[in-house]
C-alpha positions as CSV (number, residue, x, y, z in Angstrom):
1,M,107.3,100.6,108.9
2,N,106.9,100.4,105.1
3,K,105.7,103.0,102.6
4,L,103.4,102.1,99.7
5,T,103.3,104.8,97.1
6,V,100.5,104.8,94.6
7,V,101.0,107.1,91.7
8,K,98.6,108.0,88.9
9,G,100.2,110.9,86.9
10,L,100.6,113.9,89.2
11,D,98.4,112.3,92.0
12,K,100.5,110.6,94.6
13,Y,99.2,108.7,97.7
14,E,101.9,107.7,100.3
15,I,100.7,105.1,102.7
16,I,102.8,104.2,105.7
17,L,102.0,100.8,107.1
18,Q,103.4,97.9,109.1
19,D,100.9,95.3,108.1
20,Y,97.4,96.7,107.5
21,K,96.0,100.2,107.0
22,M,92.3,101.4,107.2
23,I,91.5,103.6,104.1
24,Y,88.8,105.6,105.7
25,G,86.8,108.7,105.1
26,L,84.0,110.2,103.2
27,N,86.1,111.2,100.1
28,Y,84.9,108.2,98.0
29,N,86.7,109.6,94.8
30,I,90.1,109.4,96.5
31,K,89.5,106.0,98.0
32,F,88.1,104.7,94.5
33,D,91.2,106.3,92.8
34,I,93.6,104.5,95.1
35,L,92.0,101.1,94.6
36,R,91.6,101.5,90.9
37,T,95.1,102.7,90.4
38,I,96.5,99.7,92.2
39,L,94.4,97.2,90.2
40,R,95.1,98.9,86.9
41,F,98.8,98.8,87.7
42,Y,98.7,95.1,88.5
43,K,96.6,94.0,85.5
44,N,99.1,96.0,83.4
45,N,96.5,97.3,81.1
46,K,97.8,99.3,78.2
47,S,97.2,103.0,79.0
48,S,94.5,104.6,76.9
49,E,95.5,107.5,74.6
50,Y,93.8,109.9,77.2
51,A,95.9,108.5,80.0
52,V,99.0,109.0,78.2
53,E,98.0,112.5,77.0
54,E,97.0,113.5,80.6
55,N,99.9,111.7,82.3
56,N,97.7,109.4,84.2
57,V,99.8,106.4,83.9
58,A,99.7,104.2,87.0
59,R,102.9,103.5,88.9
60,L,103.7,101.8,92.3
61,Y,106.5,102.1,94.7
62,I,107.4,100.1,97.9
63,N,109.8,101.9,100.1
64,D,110.6,104.5,97.4
65,K,111.6,101.7,95.0
66,E,109.5,101.3,91.9
67,V,108.0,97.8,91.3
68,K,106.8,96.0,88.3
69,P,103.6,94.1,88.0
70,K,105.5,90.8,87.6
71,D,107.2,91.4,91.0
72,I,103.9,91.4,93.0
73,L,100.6,89.8,93.5
74,V,97.5,92.0,94.2
75,F,94.3,90.5,95.4
76,H,91.0,92.4,95.5
77,V,88.9,90.9,98.3
78,N,85.2,92.0,98.2
79,K,81.7,90.9,98.7
80,H,81.1,90.5,94.9
81,Y,83.6,87.6,94.7
82,S,82.1,84.7,92.8
83,I,83.2,81.2,93.7
84,I,81.3,80.0,90.6
85,D,83.3,82.3,88.3
86,D,86.5,81.7,90.1
87,F,86.1,78.0,89.5
88,K,86.6,78.6,85.8
89,L,90.3,78.9,86.7
90,S,91.2,81.9,84.5
91,T,94.6,83.5,84.5
92,K,93.9,85.9,87.4
93,S,91.7,83.4,89.2
94,L,92.4,83.3,93.1
95,I,91.5,79.6,93.2
96,S,93.8,78.8,90.3
97,K,96.7,80.5,92.1
98,Y,95.9,78.7,95.4
99,L,95.8,75.3,93.6
100,E,99.0,75.9,91.8
101,T,100.7,76.8,95.2
102,L,99.1,73.8,96.9
103,L,100.3,71.4,94.2
104,S,103.8,73.0,94.3
105,N,104.1,71.6,97.9
106,E,106.8,68.9,98.3
107,S,104.2,66.5,99.7
108,F,102.7,66.2,96.1
109,F,106.0,65.6,94.3
110,D,105.9,61.8,94.4
111,T,102.3,61.6,93.2
112,I,103.0,64.1,90.3
113,N,106.2,62.2,89.4
114,T,104.0,58.9,89.3
115,L,101.6,60.7,86.9
116,N,104.4,61.6,84.6
117,I,105.7,58.1,84.5
118,L,102.2,56.8,83.7
119,F,101.8,59.4,81.0
120,E,105.2,58.4,79.4
121,S,104.0,54.8,79.5
122,L,100.9,55.6,77.7
123,S,102.8,57.5,75.0
124,Q,104.9,54.5,74.5
125,E,101.8,52.2,74.2
126,I,100.3,54.6,71.6
127,T,103.5,54.4,69.7
128,I,103.3,50.6,69.6
129,E,99.7,50.5,68.5
130,S,99.7,53.5,66.0
131,S,101.7,55.0,63.2
132,V,100.6,58.4,64.7
133,S,102.5,58.8,67.9
134,G,103.6,61.5,70.2
135,C,104.4,62.2,73.9
136,F,102.6,64.0,76.6
137,N,104.1,67.1,78.2
138,T,105.6,66.7,81.6
139,M,102.9,67.5,84.0
140,V,103.5,70.5,86.3
141,P,101.1,72.2,88.8
142,K,99.9,74.8,86.3
143,Q,98.9,72.0,83.8
144,L,97.4,69.7,86.4
145,I,95.1,72.6,87.5
146,K,93.6,72.5,84.0
147,L,92.5,69.0,84.5
148,L,90.6,69.7,87.8
149,T,87.0,70.4,88.2
150,P,87.1,72.3,91.7
151,Q,84.4,72.3,94.3
152,Y,84.0,74.0,97.7
153,L,83.0,71.5,100.1
154,E,82.0,71.7,103.7
155,N,81.1,68.6,105.5
156,D,81.2,66.8,102.2
157,I,78.6,69.1,100.7
158,S,79.3,71.4,97.9
159,K,78.6,75.1,98.5
160,D,78.9,78.2,96.3
161,E,78.8,82.0,97.2
162,Y,74.9,82.0,97.5
163,D,75.3,79.6,100.5
164,L,77.8,81.9,102.3
165,S,77.3,84.9,104.4
166,L,79.1,88.3,103.7
167,E,81.7,87.4,106.4
168,E,82.2,83.9,105.0
169,I,82.8,85.2,101.5
170,I,85.5,87.6,102.8
171,L,87.1,84.9,105.0
172,F,87.1,82.4,102.1
173,Q,89.1,84.7,100.1
174,L,91.5,85.7,102.9
175,N,92.1,82.0,103.8
176,L,93.3,81.2,100.3
177,I,95.4,84.3,100.1
178,D,97.0,83.5,103.4
179,Y,98.0,80.0,102.2
180,I,99.5,81.6,99.1
181,N,101.4,84.2,101.0
182,K,102.9,81.5,103.3
183,H,103.9,79.0,100.7
184,D,104.8,80.9,97.5
185,N,108.3,82.1,97.8
186,T,108.6,83.4,94.2
187,I,106.7,86.6,94.8
188,N,108.5,89.6,96.4
189,H,105.4,91.5,97.6
190,I,101.7,90.8,98.1
191,I,99.1,93.6,98.3
192,I,95.7,92.7,99.5
193,C,92.9,95.3,98.9
194,I,89.8,94.6,101.0
195,E,86.6,96.3,100.3
196,L,83.8,95.7,103.0
197,P,81.1,97.7,104.7
198,K,82.0,96.7,108.2
199,L,85.2,95.1,109.8
200,T,83.8,92.2,111.9
201,E,85.7,90.7,114.8
202,T,86.4,87.5,113.0
203,I,87.6,89.2,109.8
204,Y,89.8,91.5,111.9
205,S,91.3,88.4,113.8
206,K,92.2,86.9,110.4
207,I,93.8,90.1,109.1
208,K,95.9,90.3,112.2
209,E,97.1,86.8,111.5
210,M,98.4,87.6,108.1
211,K,102.0,88.6,108.0
212,N,104.6,89.8,105.4
213,C,102.0,91.4,103.2
214,Y,100.5,94.8,102.7
215,I,96.7,95.0,103.5
216,L,94.5,98.0,102.7
217,I,91.1,97.9,104.2
218,F,88.6,100.2,102.3
219,T,85.7,100.9,104.5
220,D,83.2,103.7,105.3
221,L,83.0,102.9,109.0
222,E,85.5,103.5,111.8
223,D,86.1,100.5,114.0
224,S,86.7,100.6,117.7
225,Q,88.6,97.3,117.5
226,I,91.5,99.3,115.9
227,E,92.4,101.8,118.6
228,D,95.8,102.7,117.2
229,I,95.0,105.7,115.1
230,S,98.3,105.3,113.1
231,K,96.4,102.4,111.4
232,Y,94.2,105.1,109.7
233,Y,94.6,106.8,106.4
234,L,92.1,109.6,106.3
235,C,90.5,110.5,102.9
236,E,88.6,113.7,103.2
237,N,88.9,116.9,101.2
238,K,92.5,116.7,102.5
239,I,94.5,113.4,102.9
240,L,96.1,112.6,106.3
241,D,98.2,109.6,107.0
242,L,98.1,109.3,110.9
243,A,101.3,107.2,111.0
244,D,103.2,110.4,109.7
245,E,103.9,112.6,112.5
246,N,105.0,115.3,110.2
247,Q,101.6,115.3,108.4
248,V,99.9,115.4,111.7
249,F,101.8,118.3,113.0
250,N,101.7,120.3,109.8
251,L,98.0,119.8,109.1
252,I,96.5,119.4,112.5
253,C,98.8,121.0,115.1
254,D,100.1,124.0,113.2
255,N,96.7,125.4,112.1
256,N,95.5,128.9,111.9
257,Y,93.0,128.7,114.7
258,K,94.5,126.9,117.8
259,L,98.1,125.7,118.1
260,L,98.3,122.1,119.5
261,T,101.1,119.9,120.6
262,L,101.4,116.6,118.7
263,K,99.9,114.7,121.6
264,E,96.9,117.0,121.7
265,G,96.6,116.8,117.8
266,R,96.4,113.1,118.0
267,E,93.8,113.2,120.7
268,Y,91.7,115.6,118.6
269,V,92.0,113.2,115.6
270,E,91.1,110.3,117.7
271,K,87.8,112.1,118.7
272,Y,87.3,112.7,115.0
273,I,87.4,108.9,114.1
274,F,85.4,107.5,117.1
275,E,83.3,110.3,118.5
276,K,82.0,112.5,115.7
277,E,79.8,114.7,117.8
278,H,82.6,115.7,120.2
279,E,83.8,119.3,120.0
280,K,87.3,118.3,119.2
281,A,86.0,116.1,116.4
282,R,84.2,119.1,114.8
283,F,87.4,121.1,115.0
284,I,89.2,118.5,113.0
285,M,86.3,118.2,110.6
286,D,86.8,122.0,109.8
287,L,90.5,121.4,109.2
288,L,90.1,118.5,106.8
289,T,87.0,119.6,104.8
């Protein structure tokens, strides 16, 4: 198990996860705060005077070790993703990072070297023909990307986000990220924040395939596909990480109404997640709200 700690001033969210975690519950402010703090940290935005004054500076820890923005990649996967905008290949562009990783593959080395030889030859011809001469910079993947006009093709037909379903938009992003995760060895940690209204079977299958990264799934709906309740991080008036047995015991089992064993406490919480109308679920609701 790994621990991802998100800190904003005095607020601290400790999330225990092996691979992915459902950030679930009706406390939208906490869920929003976790997501926004991670994104703010990664974008390395200069803290406002208010943030400094109120000690609301964002920090991130992995297994209790503080990390820097340059040590990680953070991807925000959501339904508002625009392929058209991402094709502009800005600094934080997902497609730009994907293409850079793709062109860094050894299979492209010979072709890139050939291009550099041709550019060198061209600069020599310019020198012969003109008193104003110069040389081209050596082409590396990051520079070559700037010469590309990317397209998303399916069966040789170009498509954009308006041609894709919600599920296809999410999968498009996850597939690019998965390739980056598997082939870019320069990054120590990858965090993927997924916002979606419902976790479909196809999206869940893709998430389970993705290894060696930290995936946080922000959703308003429980999902019966994920039966292991330790995959849930509950955000209500109180926060409960169901992978932390001490939290479960202290908050659920050792309560002021009915003492429960750890096994019973987990059974009650399971009812709370999947069977809201059950008597045990209502008991947990009273404890968390």
